[in-house]
C-alpha positions in Angstrom: 3.0 14.0 2.8 4.6 13.0 -0.6 2.9 14.5 -3.8 2.3 13.1 -7.1 5.0 15.5 -8.4 7.5 13.7 -6.5 6.1 10.3 -7.9 6.5 11.7 -11.7 10.1 12.9 -10.9 10.9 9.3 -9.6 9.2 7.8 -12.8 6.3 5.6 -13.2 6.7 4.2 -16.7 5.3 0.5 -16.8 4.5 0.8 -13.2 1.0 -0.4 -11.9 -0.3 2.8 -10.1 -3.3 2.6 -7.8 -5.4 5.6 -7.6 -8.0 5.8 -4.9 -10.6 8.2 -6.3 -14.0 9.4 -5.4 -16.2 8.2 -8.3 -19.4 8.6 -5.9 -21.3 10.3 -8.1 -25.2 11.0 -8.0 -27.3 8.6 -10.2 -31.2 8.9 -11.3 -32.6 6.0 -13.2 -29.2 4.9 -13.9 -27.9 8.0 -15.3 -25.2 10.1 -13.9 -26.6 13.6 -12.7 -23.3 15.0 -11.9 -19.9 14.2 -12.9 -18.1 16.7 -10.8 -16.0 14.1 -8.8 -14.9 12.1 -11.7 -13.6 15.4 -13.6 -11.9 16.6 -10.6 -9.8 13.2 -10.5 -8.8 13.7 -14.2 -5.5 15.9 -13.9 -3.9 13.1 -11.8 -4.9 10.2 -14.0 -4.2 12.0 -17.0 -0.5 12.9 -15.6 -0.1 9.2 -14.5 -1.4 8.2 -18.3 1.3 10.7 -20.0 4.0 9.3 -17.9 3.5 5.8 -19.0 2.0 4.2 -15.5 -0.8 1.3 -15.7 -3.5 3.0 -13.9 -5.8 1.3 -11.7 -8.8 3.4 -10.5 -10.8 2.1 -7.2 -13.7 3.9 -5.6 -16.8 3.2 -3.7 -20.3 4.3 -4.8 -23.4 4.5 -2.6 -23.7 2.1 0.5 -24.1 -1.5 -0.7 -23.8 -3.8 2.2 -20.7 -5.5 1.5 -21.7 -7.6 -1.3 -22.3 -7.2 -5.3 -25.5 -5.0 -5.9 -25.8 -3.9 -9.7 -27.6 -0.5 -8.4 -24.2 0.5 -6.9 -21.9 -0.5 -10.1 -18.9 1.7 -11.1 -19.8 0.9 -14.7 -21.4 4.1 -15.5 -18.7 6.3 -14.0 -16.3 3.9 -15.8 -17.8 4.8 -18.9 -18.1 8.5 -18.3 -14.1 8.6 -17.5 -13.4 7.1 -20.5 -15.3 9.9 -22.3 -13.5 12.6 -20.4 -10.3 11.1 -20.9 -10.9 10.6 -24.7 -9.5 6.8 -24.4 -10.6 3.2 -23.6 -11.1 2.5 -20.0 -11.1 -1.4 -19.3 -13.6 -2.4 -16.4 -13.2 -5.2 -14.2 -16.4 -6.7 -12.8 -15.0 -7.7 -9.3 -12.6 -5.9 -7.1 -9.8 -8.2 -6.0 -10.9 -11.3 -8.0 -9.8 -12.8 -11.6 -11.7 -9.9 -13.4 -9.7 -7.3 -11.5 -6.3 -9.3 -12.2 -6.9 -9.9 -15.7 -7.9 -6.1 -16.3 -4.5 -5.2 -14.6 -2.6 -7.7 -16.4 -4.0 -6.9 -19.9 -2.9 -3.0 -19.0 -0.4 -1.4 -21.2 1.7 1.8 -20.2 -0.7 4.5 -20.5 -4.0 2.6 -20.0 -6.6 2.6 -17.2 -8.8 0.1 -15.8 -11.4 0.9 -13.2 -12.4 -1.9 -10.6 -15.7 -2.6 -9.3 -17.0 -1.1 -6.2 -14.8 -1.6 -3.1 -17.8 -1.5 -0.9 -18.9 -4.8 -2.6 -16.5 -6.2 0.0 -17.0 -6.3 3.5 -13.4 -5.7 4.4 -13.6 -2.2 2.8 -15.5 -0.7 5.7 -15.0 -3.3 8.4 -14.5 -2.2 11.8 -12.1 -5.0 12.6 -8.5 -3.9 11.7 -7.8 -7.8 10.8 -10.4 -8.1 8.2 -9.7 -4.6 6.7 -6.1 -5.5 6.7 -6.7 -8.4 4.9 -8.9 -6.8 2.0 -6.0 -4.1 1.7 -3.5 -6.8 1.4 -5.6 -8.2 -1.6 -5.7 -4.7 -3.1 -2.1 -4.1 -2.4 -1.4 -7.3 -4.8 -2.8 -5.3 -7.8 -0.5 -2.8 -7.7 3.2 -1.2 -7.3 2.4 2.2 -6.1 -0.6 4.0 -4.3 -2.0 7.4 -5.0 -4.6 8.8 -2.7 -7.0 11.3 -4.5 -10.2 10.6 -3.3 -10.9 13.3 -0.9 -14.4 12.6 -0.2 -13.5 9.4 1.7 -10.5 10.6 3.3 -12.5 11.0 6.9 -13.1 7.2 6.4 -11.0 4.4 8.4 -11.5 2.0 5.2 -9.2 -0.5 3.7 -8.6 1.3 0.5 -8.1 4.9 2.4 -6.2 4.0 5.6 -4.4 0.5 5.5 -3.7 0.5 1.7 -1.3 3.3 1.7 0.8 1.5 4.5 1.4 -1.5 2.1 2.5 0.6 -0.9 4.6 3.6 -1.4 2.0 6.2 -1.4 1.7 9.8 -2.6 -1.1 12.4 -2.6 -2.7 13.3 -5.8 -3.2 16.8 -7.3 -7.0 16.9 -5.7 -6.0 15.9 -2.4 -3.1 18.6 -2.4 -5.7 21.1 -3.6 -8.4 20.4 -1.2 -5.9 20.5 1.9 -4.1 23.5 0.6 -7.7 25.1 0.3 -9.2 23.9 3.9 -5.6 25.4 5.4 -6.8 28.8 4.3 -10.0 28.5 6.3 -8.2 27.3 9.3 -4.8 29.1 9.6 -4.3 32.9 9.0 -7.9 33.2 7.7 -8.6 36.7 6.0 -11.6 38.8 7.8 -14.4 39.0 7.7 -14.9 35.4 7.8 -18.4 34.3 6.8 -19.8 30.9 7.0 -23.4 29.9 5.4 -24.7 26.6 6.6 -27.4 24.7 5.1 -28.6 21.1 4.7 -31.5 19.0 6.4 -30.1 18.0 9.8 -28.9 20.1 12.4 -26.8 17.4 14.0 -24.7 17.0 11.0 -23.4 20.5 11.6 -22.9 20.7 15.4 -19.5 20.0 15.7 -18.4 22.5 13.0 -20.5 25.1 14.7 -19.0 24.5 17.8 -15.4 25.1 16.1 -16.8 28.1 14.0 -18.0 30.0 17.2 -14.3 30.8 18.1 -13.2 31.3 14.5 -15.8 32.7 12.1 -17.2 36.4 12.6 -20.7 35.5 11.1 -22.8 32.2 10.6 -25.7 32.0 8.3 -28.2 29.4 9.1 -30.4 28.0 6.3 -31.7 24.7 5.1 -33.9 22.3 6.9 -31.4 22.7 9.9 -32.7 26.5 10.3 -36.1 25.3 11.9 -34.2 23.9 15.1 -32.5 27.1 15.3 -36.0 29.1 14.9 -37.9 26.5 17.4 -34.9 27.3 19.8 -35.9 30.9 19.5 -39.3 30.1 20.5 -41.0 30.6 17.1 -43.8 28.4 15.8 -42.2 26.0 12.9 -45.5 24.2 11.8 -44.6 20.8 10.2 -41.2 21.8 9.4 -38.3 19.3 10.2 -36.9 19.7 13.3 -34.7 17.7 15.9 -35.8 18.3 19.2 -33.4 16.6 20.7 -30.6 18.9 19.4 -32.6 21.9 20.9 -30.5 22.4 24.1 -27.4 22.5 22.1 -28.5 25.0 19.5 -29.7 27.0 22.5 -26.4 26.9 24.1 -24.5 28.0 20.6 -27.0 30.9 20.2 -25.9 32.1 23.5 -22.3 31.3 23.0 -22.3 33.2 19.6 -23.6 36.4 21.4 -21.2 36.0 23.9 -18.1 35.5 21.6 -19.4 38.3 19.2 -20.3 36.1 16.4 -23.1 37.0 14.4 -25.4 34.2 14.3 -28.1 34.7 11.6 -31.3 32.7 10.8 -33.9 33.2 8.4 -36.6 36.2 8.7 -38.8 34.7 6.2 -39.6 31.1 4.6 -41.1 29.4 1.9 -43.6 26.6 3.0 -45.9 24.1 1.5 -48.5 21.8 2.6 -46.3 18.4 1.6 -43.0 17.9 0.5 -42.9 18.6 -3.5 -42.3 15.7 -6.0 -38.6 15.9 -7.0 -39.3 13.5 -10.0 -42.1 15.3 -12.0 -41.3 18.9 -10.6 -45.0 19.4 -10.3 -45.9 23.0 -8.9 -46.6 22.8 -5.3 -48.2 26.2 -4.3 -45.4 27.4 -2.4 -46.2 30.5 0.2 -43.9 32.9 1.4 -44.4 33.6 5.7 -42.4 35.5 8.2 -40.1 33.0 10.2 -41.9 33.5 13.4 -45.5 33.0 11.9 -45.6 29.4 9.8 -48.9 27.9 10.0 -49.4 24.6 11.7 -50.2 22.8 8.7 -47.3 24.1 6.6 -43.4 23.0 6.3 -40.7 25.5 5.6 -38.7 24.0 2.5 -36.6 27.1 1.5 -35.4 30.7 3.2 -37.6 33.2 1.6 -36.7 36.3 -0.3 -36.1 38.8 2.4 -33.6 36.3 4.0 -32.1 35.5 0.7 -31.3 39.4 0.4 -30.2 39.5 4.0 -27.7 36.9 3.6 -26.2 38.3 0.4 -25.7 41.5 2.4 -24.0 39.6 5.3 -21.7 37.9 2.7 -20.9 41.3 0.7 -18.1 42.7 2.8 -16.7 39.2 3.4 -12.7 38.4 2.6 -13.4 34.6 3.1 -16.6 32.5 2.8 -17.2 28.8 3.4 -20.5 27.5 2.1 -21.7 24.0 3.0 -25.5 22.7 2.6 -28.3 24.3 0.3 -30.7 26.9 1.8 -33.7 24.8 0.8 -34.9 21.9 -1.5 -33.0 23.2 -4.4 -34.1 20.4 -6.8 -37.6 21.7 -7.1 -38.0 25.2 -8.8 -40.5 26.3 -6.4 -37.7 26.1 -3.5 -34.5 26.8 -5.5 -34.2 30.5 -4.8 -32.7 30.7 -1.4 -29.9 28.7 -2.7 -29.4 30.5 -5.8 -29.3 33.8 -3.9 -26.4 32.5 -1.6 -24.7 31.1 -4.6 -25.1 34.5 -6.5 -23.7 36.1 -3.6 -20.4 34.3 -3.6 -20.2 34.9 -7.4 -20.7 38.7 -6.8 -18.2 38.8 -3.7 -14.3 39.6 -4.0 -13.8 37.1 -1.3 -12.1 33.9 -1.4 -15.0 31.7 -1.8 -15.0 27.8 -0.8 -18.2 25.7 -1.7 -18.0 23.0 0.7 -19.0 19.6 -1.3 -22.2 17.2 -1.3 -25.1 18.9 -2.1 -23.7 22.3 -2.3 -21.4 21.4 -5.1 -24.2 19.5 -6.9 -26.5 22.6 -6.4 -23.9 25.0 -8.1 -23.9 22.9 -11.3 -27.5 21.9 -11.4 -28.8 25.8 -11.1 -26.4 26.9 -14.0 -23.4 28.7 -12.1 -20.0 28.8 -13.9 -17.8 26.9 -11.6 -15.0 28.9 -12.2 -16.5 31.8 -10.8 -16.2 30.2 -7.2 -12.5 30.0 -5.7 -12.9 26.3 -4.8 -15.9 23.7 -5.1 -14.8 20.9 -2.8 -15.2 17.3 -3.5 -16.1 16.2 -0.1 -18.8 17.8 2.2 -18.3 15.4 5.1 -14.5 15.6 4.9 -14.5 19.2 4.7 -16.5 19.6 7.9 -14.5 16.9 9.7 -11.3 18.9 8.8 -12.7 22.2 10.0 -13.9 20.5 13.1 -10.4 19.9 13.6 -10.4 15.7 13.5 -7.8 13.7 12.1 -8.7 12.4 8.9 -7.4 8.7 8.4 -6.9 9.0 4.8 -4.7 12.1 5.2 -2.9 10.8 8.2 -2.2 7.6 5.9 -0.5 9.6 3.3 1.7 11.6 5.7 3.4 8.5 7.2 
C-alpha cells in the first residue's frame, strides 16, 4: 500500500485530504476519559497540516442507529484535537450536508475541519453495496485525496473505510503503517518464547484468535470474565460468575488441543470475588474476597484474578521474547478488582520482550492505572482489528488501501 510519505513527496499544498481517523474515544458524562486514539492520529494530521493540505477529519463514535444523536457527537473529540494541535479546528454539524461543505470550503492550506459522526448516516454501515457506495460518493465530493488512519475500524466493511478509498487516490497514514508493522512481528518470524495474555468478559470474542494461537503461541494466559468458562470446562464450581455455557464444548476442545500441541494454556489458580457487581461510578468498597479458583462460593461472582494468579502470570511472562496482551484480567475500573490487570501490565513493563498491548480496554487500563505508555513496545488503537488480523482474516480497510 502507498504511504503518507509517498503522498507528501508528491505534494499536497492546497489539496483537500480526507483523513479517516478513529476518534471513537470513551466518554463519561460528556467528557473524554481516554484521548489515546486522538493522540494516535496526530502525527498524520500534523504532517499534512505542515505540508499545506486542507485536512478533513472523519470518524465514527459509538453506535448511533444511522441518524443524528447528540450523545454520540464528535464535538468533544474535535475540541480535544484542537487542544492537542494547538490550533483551531472547524467543526461541521453534519457529515455530507451544507455544514460539511461550508467547513471544507472555508479551509485555508494548513487548516483542519472535523465533520460530524459518520454513523449518523445509514449509508456508512449499510450491508447493501449500493447504499454504502452512494454515501461514499457523497464523502468523495468533499476531498481530492484519501488517507486511511483509523486502524480501529479497518476490520469493518463501511463506506468511509472500504468504499471511499476506491473513489480517491488513497494512502495509509502513519498509524496504520505502524500497526500493520507491529502485527507482522506477531505473525511472521516471531521471536520466542511467544506468550499471549487474553482477558475480557466474553470467551466468544476470543475463540477465533485462540484457535489460531494454539498453533503459534508457546503459552496462553487466560483471565477476565472469559476465564470462568475455562474454569467450568475443567469442572470447577464458579458460583455466580460470568459464564458462556454454549461455548463450553469449544473451550474443552481447545484445552485438549493445547495439551496435544504442547501449548501451555494457563488459567487462574485463585480469584477475587464479591456478592455482586461493584458500583463503577462511585467506586464504593464492595467487600472483595480471595478464594481458590476451584472453590468459588455459590453466591459469589469472580471479578478479578487473585494475587497468586497475578504472580503466576508474571512468572510466565518473565522469560518471553514476544508478548501480546488483549483484555483486562478483571473489572479494573474499580480499585477492588484492578490488581490482576496491574500485575500483568507491570510484568510487561518489567519484561525484556517486544510487548504489544492489543487495544480497547487493555489500552485504556494501561493509561487509567497510571502506567507510562512508553514502557510498552506498542499500544494498539484497535482491539477488534488486531484480533481479526491475528485470526488471519482479510481486513476490508487494509485491502482497500492495498488496491
